[in-house]
N, CA, C and O atoms as a Tinker XYZ file with bonds, in Angstrom:
   288  protein
     1  N     69.839000  186.423000  100.670000    73     2
     2  CA    70.572000  185.787000   99.345000    64     1     3
     3  C     69.430000  186.731000   98.667000    63     2     4     5
     4  O     68.360000  187.115000   99.139000    81     3
     5  N     70.025000  186.972000   97.400000    73     3     6
     6  CA    69.133000  187.800000   96.353000    64     5     7
     7  C     68.139000  186.837000   95.548000    63     6     8     9
     8  O     67.067000  187.143000   95.025000    81     7
     9  N     68.782000  185.583000   95.587000    73     7    10
    10  CA    67.831000  184.547000   94.641000    64     9    11
    11  C     67.562000  183.534000   95.807000    63    10    12    13
    12  O     68.421000  183.084000   96.566000    81    11
    13  N     66.417000  183.296000   95.817000    73    11    14
    14  CA    65.831000  182.220000   96.953000    64    13    15
    15  C     66.416000  180.834000   96.669000    63    14    16    17
    16  O     66.477000  180.041000   97.608000    81    15
    17  N     66.901000  180.433000   95.319000    73    15    18
    18  CA    67.609000  179.209000   95.118000    64    17    19
    19  C     68.711000  178.909000   95.845000    63    18    20    21
    20  O     68.933000  177.717000   96.057000    81    19
    21  N     69.436000  179.711000   96.266000    73    19    22
    22  CA    70.551000  179.684000   96.954000    64    21    23
    23  C     70.765000  179.648000   98.457000    63    22    24    25
    24  O     71.814000  179.383000   99.044000    81    23
    25  N     69.138000  180.082000   99.169000    73    23    26
    26  CA    69.133000  180.013000  100.526000    64    25    27
    27  C     69.621000  178.521000  100.875000    63    26    28    29
    28  O     69.435000  177.543000  100.151000    81    27
    29  N     70.209000  178.526000  101.988000    73    27    30
    30  CA    70.601000  177.412000  102.602000    64    29    31
    31  C     69.562000  176.339000  103.265000    63    30    32    33
    32  O     68.486000  176.851000  103.575000    81    31
    33  N     69.657000  175.299000  103.469000    73    31    34
    34  CA    68.519000  174.629000  104.487000    64    33    35
    35  C     69.077000  174.068000  105.663000    63    34    36    37
    36  O     70.153000  173.472000  105.617000    81    35
    37  N     68.373000  174.223000  106.816000    73    35    38
    38  CA    68.723000  174.033000  107.968000    64    37    39
    39  C     69.277000  175.105000  108.912000    63    38    40    41
    40  O     69.113000  176.306000  108.697000    81    39
    41  N     69.859000  174.677000  109.838000    73    39    42
    42  CA    70.232000  175.996000  110.874000    64    41    43
    43  C     71.551000  176.442000  110.515000    63    42    44    45
    44  O     72.211000  175.760000  109.730000    81    43
    45  N     71.987000  177.450000  110.971000    73    43    46
    46  CA    73.196000  177.989000  110.605000    64    45    47
    47  C     74.067000  177.306000  111.668000    63    46    48    49
    48  O     73.646000  176.805000  112.710000    81    47
    49  N     75.452000  177.365000  111.220000    73    47    50
    50  CA    76.451000  176.906000  112.499000    64    49    51
    51  C     77.604000  177.874000  112.619000    63    50    52    53
    52  O     77.922000  178.502000  111.609000    81    51
    53  N     78.318000  178.077000  113.839000    73    51    54
    54  CA    79.149000  179.085000  113.936000    64    53    55
    55  C     80.414000  179.024000  112.783000    63    54    56    57
    56  O     80.891000  179.947000  112.122000    81    55
    57  N     80.792000  177.459000  112.807000    73    55    58
    58  CA    81.988000  177.030000  111.872000    64    57    59
    59  C     81.638000  177.344000  110.549000    63    58    60    61
    60  O     82.466000  178.022000  109.940000    81    59
    61  N     80.644000  177.027000  109.972000    73    59    62
    62  CA    80.197000  177.440000  108.618000    64    61    63
    63  C     79.966000  178.722000  108.112000    63    62    64    65
    64  O     80.122000  178.989000  106.921000    81    63
    65  N     79.592000  179.551000  108.975000    73    63    66
    66  CA    79.499000  181.037000  108.971000    64    65    67
    67  C     80.699000  181.609000  108.808000    63    66    68    69
    68  O     80.959000  182.383000  107.887000    81    67
    69  N     81.649000  181.186000  109.871000    73    67    70
    70  CA    83.104000  181.530000  109.890000    64    69    71
    71  C     83.849000  181.392000  108.512000    63    70    72    73
    72  O     84.513000  182.284000  107.985000    81    71
    73  N     83.627000  180.101000  108.001000    73    71    74
    74  CA    84.129000  179.798000  106.780000    64    73    75
    75  C     83.928000  180.483000  105.489000    63    74    76    77
    76  O     84.772000  180.742000  104.632000    81    75
    77  N     82.231000  180.816000  105.503000    73    75    78
    78  CA    81.784000  181.868000  104.425000    64    77    79
    79  C     82.467000  183.131000  104.655000    63    78    80    81
    80  O     82.813000  183.776000  103.665000    81    79
    81  N     82.745000  183.638000  105.988000    73    79    82
    82  CA    83.218000  185.011000  106.234000    64    81    83
    83  C     84.754000  184.801000  105.426000    63    82    84    85
    84  O     85.086000  185.448000  104.433000    81    83
    85  N     85.478000  183.890000  106.008000    73    83    86
    86  CA    86.799000  184.179000  105.549000    64    85    87
    87  C     86.734000  183.960000  103.952000    63    86    88    89
    88  O     87.483000  184.759000  103.391000    81    87
    89  N     86.122000  183.191000  103.148000    73    87    90
    90  CA    86.133000  183.185000  101.837000    64    89    91
    91  C     85.693000  184.581000  101.423000    63    90    92    93
    92  O     86.477000  185.046000  100.597000    81    91
    93  N     84.718000  185.377000  101.723000    73    91    94
    94  CA    84.306000  186.671000  101.474000    64    93    95
    95  C     85.516000  187.495000  101.736000    63    94    96    97
    96  O     85.924000  188.147000  100.775000    81    95
    97  N     86.057000  187.573000  102.671000    73    95    98
    98  CA    87.094000  188.399000  103.148000    64    97    99
    99  C     88.270000  188.280000  102.199000    63    98   100   101
   100  O     88.832000  189.292000  101.780000    81    99
   101  N     88.668000  186.998000  101.837000    73    99   102
   102  CA    89.746000  186.691000  100.977000    64   101   103
   103  C     89.309000  187.054000   99.842000    63   102   104   105
   104  O     90.279000  187.180000   99.093000    81   103
   105  N     88.143000  187.340000   99.205000    73   103   106
   106  CA    87.800000  187.644000   97.903000    64   105   107
   107  C     87.498000  189.135000   97.660000    63   106   108   109
   108  O     86.988000  189.669000   96.675000    81   107
   109  N     88.016000  189.751000   98.994000    73   107   110
   110  CA    87.933000  191.281000   99.063000    64   109   111
   111  C     86.674000  191.899000   99.047000    63   110   112   113
   112  O     86.519000  192.989000   98.496000    81   111
   113  N     85.544000  191.156000   99.735000    73   111   114
   114  CA    84.172000  191.508000   99.842000    64   113   115
   115  C     84.035000  191.941000  101.341000    63   114   116   117
   116  O     83.321000  191.243000  102.060000    81   115
   117  N     84.625000  192.973000  101.837000    73   115   118
   118  CA    84.693000  193.247000  103.235000    64   117   119
   119  C     83.490000  194.056000  103.700000    63   118   120   121
   120  O     82.750000  193.778000  104.644000    81   119
   121  N     83.418000  195.109000  102.877000    73   119   122
   122  CA    82.252000  195.850000  103.121000    64   121   123
   123  C     81.168000  195.611000  102.383000    63   122   124   125
   124  O     80.858000  196.337000  101.438000    81   123
   125  N     80.404000  194.439000  102.789000    73   123   126
   126  CA    79.256000  194.038000  102.093000    64   125   127
   127  C     78.155000  193.747000  103.029000    63   126   128   129
   128  O     78.442000  193.587000  104.215000    81   127
   129  N     76.972000  193.662000  102.655000    73   127   130
   130  CA    75.816000  193.336000  103.611000    64   129   131
   131  C     75.878000  191.741000  103.992000    63   130   132   133
   132  O     75.379000  191.358000  105.050000    81   131
   133  N     76.566000  190.752000  103.010000    73   131   134
   134  CA    76.711000  189.600000  103.592000    64   133   135
   135  C     77.623000  189.610000  104.627000    63   134   136   137
   136  O     77.206000  189.089000  105.662000    81   135
   137  N     78.833000  190.084000  104.656000    73   135   138
   138  CA    79.880000  189.930000  105.694000    64   137   139
   139  C     79.045000  190.556000  106.946000    63   138   140   141
   140  O     78.971000  189.901000  107.985000    81   139
   141  N     78.452000  191.757000  106.844000    73   139   142
   142  CA    77.736000  192.322000  108.098000    64   141   143
   143  C     76.858000  191.452000  108.903000    63   142   144   145
   144  O     76.826000  191.353000  110.130000    81   143
   145  N     76.073000  190.772000  107.922000    73   143   146
   146  CA    75.145000  189.660000  108.380000    64   145   147
   147  C     75.697000  188.550000  109.241000    63   146   148   149
   148  O     75.166000  188.103000  110.258000    81   147
   149  N     76.907000  188.143000  108.660000    73   147   150
   150  CA    77.525000  187.070000  109.052000    64   149   151
   151  C     78.278000  187.361000  110.401000    63   150   152   153
   152  O     78.384000  186.540000  111.313000    81   151
   153  N     78.720000  188.469000  110.407000    73   151   154
   154  CA    79.416000  188.984000  111.834000    64   153   155
   155  C     78.513000  189.142000  112.737000    63   154   156   157
   156  O     78.883000  188.854000  113.876000    81   155
   157  N     77.015000  189.651000  112.568000    73   155   158
   158  CA    76.221000  189.853000  113.539000    64   157   159
   159  C     75.449000  188.638000  113.778000    63   158   160   161
   160  O     74.654000  188.814000  114.702000    81   159
   161  N     75.399000  187.451000  113.267000    73   159   162
   162  CA    74.952000  186.217000  113.574000    64   161   163
   163  C     76.012000  185.715000  114.494000    63   162   164   165
   164  O     75.797000  185.401000  115.665000    81   163
   165  N     77.245000  185.654000  113.859000    73   163   166
   166  CA    78.242000  185.195000  114.842000    64   165   167
   167  C     78.035000  185.931000  116.499000    63   166   168   169
   168  O     77.838000  185.279000  117.523000    81   167
   169  N     78.126000  187.203000  116.421000    73   167   170
   170  CA    78.068000  187.741000  117.639000    64   169   171
   171  C     76.881000  187.543000  118.493000    63   170   172   173
   172  O     76.964000  187.523000  119.721000    81   171
   173  N     75.748000  187.393000  117.825000    73   171   174
   174  CA    74.753000  187.225000  118.575000    64   173   175
   175  C     74.365000  185.514000  119.006000    63   174   176   177
   176  O     73.436000  185.209000  119.753000    81   175
   177  N     75.146000  184.697000  118.458000    73   175   178
   178  CA    75.029000  183.520000  118.851000    64   177   179
   179  C     76.218000  183.065000  119.551000    63   178   180   181
   180  O     76.253000  181.864000  119.818000    81   179
   181  N     77.200000  183.792000  119.901000    73   179   182
   182  CA    77.982000  183.534000  120.881000    64   181   183
   183  C     77.435000  183.514000  122.211000    63   182   184   185
   184  O     76.530000  184.250000  122.603000    81   183
   185  N     78.264000  182.292000  123.148000    73   183   186
   186  CA    77.841000  182.149000  124.431000    64   185   187
   187  C     78.743000  183.010000  125.348000    63   186   188   189
   188  O     79.853000  183.427000  125.015000    81   187
   189  N     78.148000  183.227000  126.527000    73   187   190
   190  CA    78.761000  183.881000  127.655000    64   189   191
   191  C     79.850000  183.599000  128.025000    63   190   192   193
   192  O     80.463000  184.376000  128.757000    81   191
   193  N     80.375000  182.435000  127.628000    73   191   194
   194  CA    81.855000  181.895000  127.913000    64   193   195
   195  C     82.787000  182.524000  126.671000    63   194   196   197
   196  O     84.011000  182.625000  126.754000    81   195
   197  N     82.116000  182.870000  125.679000    73   195   198
   198  CA    82.855000  183.099000  124.306000    64   197   199
   199  C     83.025000  181.810000  123.476000    63   198   200   201
   200  O     83.955000  181.804000  122.669000    81   199
   201  N     82.402000  180.940000  123.555000    73   199   202
   202  CA    82.099000  179.914000  122.785000    64   201   203
   203  C     81.097000  179.833000  121.978000    63   202   204   205
   204  O     80.161000  180.558000  122.315000    81   203
   205  N     80.895000  179.081000  120.817000    73   203   206
   206  CA    79.666000  178.890000  120.139000    64   205   207
   207  C     79.204000  177.405000  120.239000    63   206   208   209
   208  O     79.962000  176.443000  120.115000    81   207
   209  N     77.717000  177.332000  120.506000    73   207   210
   210  CA    77.029000  175.944000  120.434000    64   209   211
   211  C     77.248000  175.311000  118.838000    63   210   212   213
   212  O     76.898000  175.860000  117.793000    81   211
   213  N     77.864000  174.124000  118.973000    73   211   214
   214  CA    77.974000  173.593000  117.582000    64   213   215
   215  C     77.594000  172.259000  117.658000    63   214   216   217
   216  O     78.443000  171.368000  117.689000    81   215
   217  N     76.165000  171.990000  117.698000    73   215   218
   218  CA    75.657000  170.634000  117.893000    64   217   219
   219  C     75.653000  169.918000  116.673000    63   218   220   221
   220  O     75.316000  168.760000  116.918000    81   219
   221  N     75.881000  170.091000  115.435000    73   219   222
   222  CA    75.849000  169.395000  114.554000    64   221   223
   223  C     77.272000  168.945000  113.729000    63   222   224   225
   224  O     78.263000  169.673000  113.796000    81   223
   225  N     77.281000  167.892000  113.077000    73   223   226
   226  CA    78.701000  167.583000  112.474000    64   225   227
   227  C     78.477000  168.481000  111.099000    63   226   228   229
   228  O     77.584000  168.449000  110.252000    81   227
   229  N     79.806000  169.391000  111.251000    73   227   230
   230  CA    79.726000  170.128000  110.384000    64   229   231
   231  C     81.075000  169.907000  109.194000    63   230   232   233
   232  O     81.137000  170.597000  108.176000    81   231
   233  N     81.867000  169.078000  109.457000    73   231   234
   234  CA    83.014000  168.567000  108.428000    64   233   235
   235  C     83.125000  167.307000  108.473000    63   234   236   237
   236  O     82.772000  166.564000  109.389000    81   235
   237  N     83.685000  167.000000  107.353000    73   235   238
   238  CA    83.956000  165.621000  106.963000    64   237   239
   239  C     85.187000  165.107000  106.747000    63   238   240   241
   240  O     86.064000  165.871000  106.341000    81   239
   241  N     85.464000  163.811000  106.962000    73   239   242
   242  CA    86.749000  163.401000  107.002000    64   241   243
   243  C     86.611000  162.331000  105.685000    63   242   244   245
   244  O     86.509000  162.828000  104.564000    81   243
   245  N     86.609000  161.091000  105.818000    73   243   246
   246  CA    86.421000  160.328000  104.638000    64   245   247
   247  C     84.968000  159.849000  104.703000    63   246   248   249
   248  O     84.506000  159.224000  105.658000    81   247
   249  N     84.337000  160.170000  103.686000    73   247   250
   250  CA    82.754000  160.009000  103.772000    64   249   251
   251  C     82.509000  158.430000  104.153000    63   250   252   253
   252  O     83.134000  157.502000  103.638000    81   251
   253  N     81.688000  158.322000  104.952000    73   251   254
   254  CA    81.107000  157.191000  105.637000    64   253   255
   255  C     81.970000  156.454000  106.414000    63   254   256   257
   256  O     81.728000  155.268000  106.638000    81   255
   257  N     82.979000  157.020000  106.870000    73   255   258
   258  CA    84.066000  156.427000  107.676000    64   257   259
   259  C     84.221000  157.418000  109.140000    63   258   260   261
   260  O     84.593000  156.902000  110.194000    81   259
   261  N     83.938000  158.649000  109.054000    73   259   262
   262  CA    83.909000  159.651000  110.177000    64   261   263
   263  C     83.644000  161.195000  109.886000    63   262   264   265
   264  O     84.102000  161.848000  108.949000    81   263
   265  N     82.877000  161.589000  110.812000    73   263   266
   266  CA    82.526000  163.099000  110.623000    64   265   267
   267  C     83.152000  163.769000  111.621000    63   266   268   269
   268  O     83.630000  163.216000  112.612000    81   267
   269  N     83.175000  165.112000  111.375000    73   267   270
   270  CA    83.855000  166.048000  112.381000    64   269   271
   271  C     82.784000  166.846000  113.152000    63   270   272   273
   272  O     81.743000  167.195000  112.594000    81   271
   273  N     83.059000  167.135000  114.474000    73   271   274
   274  CA    82.066000  168.171000  115.110000    64   273   275
   275  C     83.514000  169.083000  115.828000    63   274   276   277
   276  O     84.460000  168.640000  116.479000    81   275
   277  N     83.227000  170.364000  115.428000    73   275   278
   278  CA    84.147000  171.143000  115.668000    64   277   279
   279  C     83.575000  171.708000  117.224000    63   278   280   281
   280  O     82.425000  172.146000  117.252000    81   279
   281  N     84.154000  171.697000  118.143000    73   279   282
   282  CA    83.891000  172.127000  119.568000    64   281   283
   283  C     84.520000  173.829000  119.489000    63   282   284   285
   284  O     85.717000  174.086000  119.616000    81   283
   285  N     83.844000  174.488000  119.342000    73   283   286
   286  CA    83.747000  176.114000  119.458000    64   285   287
   287  C     83.695000  176.532000  120.755000    63   286   288
   288  O     83.620000  177.733000  121.014000    81   287
């Protein structure tokens, strides 16, 4: 991030990194350092079987009723 105030807290997850990449690509930001870093992170985090470790609940349903853990 160019401004520290926008830096995320906690560990990155494959699903949230992929969502950010989809947004950047949809916005036409294909050839940017952000996309390169995101793709590099996904590539390095990928498991030998092609999946990603997704230990955290990264999606929400109805707040306080349930959360979603994407098995990638």
